[in-house]
Each structure stands twice: as structure tokens, then as C-alpha cells.
C-alpha positions as CSV (number, residue, x, y, z in Angstrom):
1,M,6.7,-49.1,18.6
2,I,3.5,-47.6,17.2
3,R,2.3,-46.6,20.7
4,P,5.1,-43.9,21.3
5,L,4.3,-42.3,17.9
6,L,0.6,-42.0,18.6
7,P,0.8,-38.8,20.8
8,A,3.0,-37.1,18.3
9,A,0.8,-38.0,15.4
10,L,-2.3,-36.7,17.3
11,V,-0.5,-33.4,18.0
12,L,0.4,-33.0,14.3
13,A,-3.0,-33.9,13.2
14,I,-4.8,-31.2,15.2
15,A,-2.1,-28.5,14.9
16,P,-3.0,-25.6,12.7
17,V,-1.2,-25.7,9.4
18,S,-0.4,-22.5,7.6
19,P,0.2,-22.6,3.9
20,C,2.3,-19.4,4.2
21,V,5.0,-20.9,6.5
22,G,8.4,-19.5,5.3
23,Q,6.8,-17.1,2.8
24,P,7.1,-13.4,3.1
25,A,4.1,-11.3,3.9
26,P,2.3,-9.8,0.9
27,P,3.1,-6.1,0.2
28,P,0.6,-3.5,1.4
29,P,-2.2,-3.1,-1.1
30,G,-1.3,0.4,-2.2
31,R,2.4,-0.1,-2.6
32,D,2.4,-1.3,-6.2
33,L,-0.1,1.4,-7.2
34,A,2.0,4.1,-5.4
35,A,5.1,3.1,-7.4
36,A,3.7,5.2,-10.3
37,C,3.8,8.3,-8.0
38,A,7.6,8.0,-7.7
39,N,8.1,9.4,-11.2
40,C,7.2,12.8,-10.0
41,H,7.0,12.6,-6.2
42,G,10.2,10.6,-5.5
43,T,10.8,7.1,-4.3
44,N,8.4,6.2,-1.5
45,G,6.7,9.6,-1.9
46,V,9.8,11.5,-0.8
47,S,10.4,14.3,-3.3
48,H,13.8,16.0,-3.8
49,A,12.5,18.6,-6.3
50,G,9.8,21.3,-6.4
51,I,7.0,18.7,-6.4
52,P,5.5,18.1,-3.0
53,S,6.4,15.0,-1.0
54,L,3.6,12.6,-0.3
55,A,5.1,10.4,2.4
56,G,3.8,10.8,5.9
57,R,1.0,13.2,4.9
58,E,-2.5,12.5,6.4
59,R,-4.4,9.8,4.5
60,S,-7.6,11.9,4.3
61,E,-5.6,14.9,2.9
62,L,-4.1,12.7,0.2
63,V,-7.5,11.3,-0.7
64,R,-9.1,14.7,-0.8
65,L,-6.3,16.2,-3.1
66,V,-6.4,13.3,-5.6
67,Q,-10.2,13.4,-5.7
68,E,-10.0,17.2,-6.4
69,F,-7.6,16.5,-9.2
70,K,-9.9,13.7,-10.5
71,S,-13.0,15.9,-10.5
72,G,-11.2,18.9,-12.0
73,R,-11.8,21.1,-9.0
74,R,-8.0,21.4,-8.4
75,P,-6.0,22.8,-11.3
76,A,-3.0,20.7,-12.5
77,T,-0.8,20.1,-15.5
78,V,-1.0,16.3,-15.6
79,M,-2.4,15.2,-12.2
80,H,-6.0,15.6,-13.2
81,Q,-5.4,13.0,-16.1
82,I,-3.4,10.7,-13.8
83,A,-6.1,10.8,-11.1
84,K,-8.9,9.9,-13.5
85,G,-7.1,6.5,-14.1
86,Y,-7.7,5.4,-10.5
87,S,-10.8,4.1,-8.8
88,D,-11.8,5.4,-5.4
89,E,-10.7,2.2,-3.8
90,Q,-7.2,2.5,-5.5
91,I,-6.9,6.1,-4.3
92,E,-7.7,5.0,-0.8
93,A,-5.1,2.2,-1.0
94,I,-2.4,4.6,-2.3
95,A,-3.2,7.2,0.3
96,A,-3.1,4.6,3.1
97,Y,0.3,3.3,1.9
98,L,1.9,6.7,1.5
99,S,0.5,8.1,4.8
100,A,2.1,5.2,6.7
101,I,5.6,6.0,5.4
102,R,7.5,7.7,8.1
103,T,10.2,10.2,7.1
104,R,13.0,11.0,9.5
């Protein structure tokens, strides 16, 4: 009786085990940070007002613009203060997330 179970036990013993089985994948790193952008730029970066949409724009362009706000090279009403609250790594993550969103 033990002998038929031996091959199954060996297969299970050497099979890779993933601790994430049945768990959803973690969200993209910039998603939670980009949620703050929705206040002005719309849900998922899609604006419906006079403020520009961010979704689908080039990552490098988004990084450049935020860095310009952060340094004060680009005039703004509040974006220069908001941008100063993010590290360069956080700005990169937000830009990567927003640029990956496809609009229609």
C-alpha cells in the first residue's frame, strides 16, 4: 500500500511550491501613488475638465514635466508643491503606471 504512494509523494516533494497560489497579483507600483493625481487629472489620469489628461502619455514626458514642476522651472498654481512631495523613484513609478494606461 505504501509503494503506490511513493511516486506521488516524490512528485509533490520536488514540485515547486508557490506561496501566492490563488492570490491576486500585486498592483503596479505606481498605481497607489497615482491615485492622488485623480483629484485634478481624473480617474486613471483621464481628465474631463480643463486640466490635461495624463493617461497614455509618454513616460519620459510625464517624468520631465513633474521634474520641471518640482524644480520650479515650470510655472504652476499647486503642482510645484505637489511634485516636491515625491521622490524621483516615486515620480518614475507614477509615470510608468500612467503611461501604460490605454485610452480608447
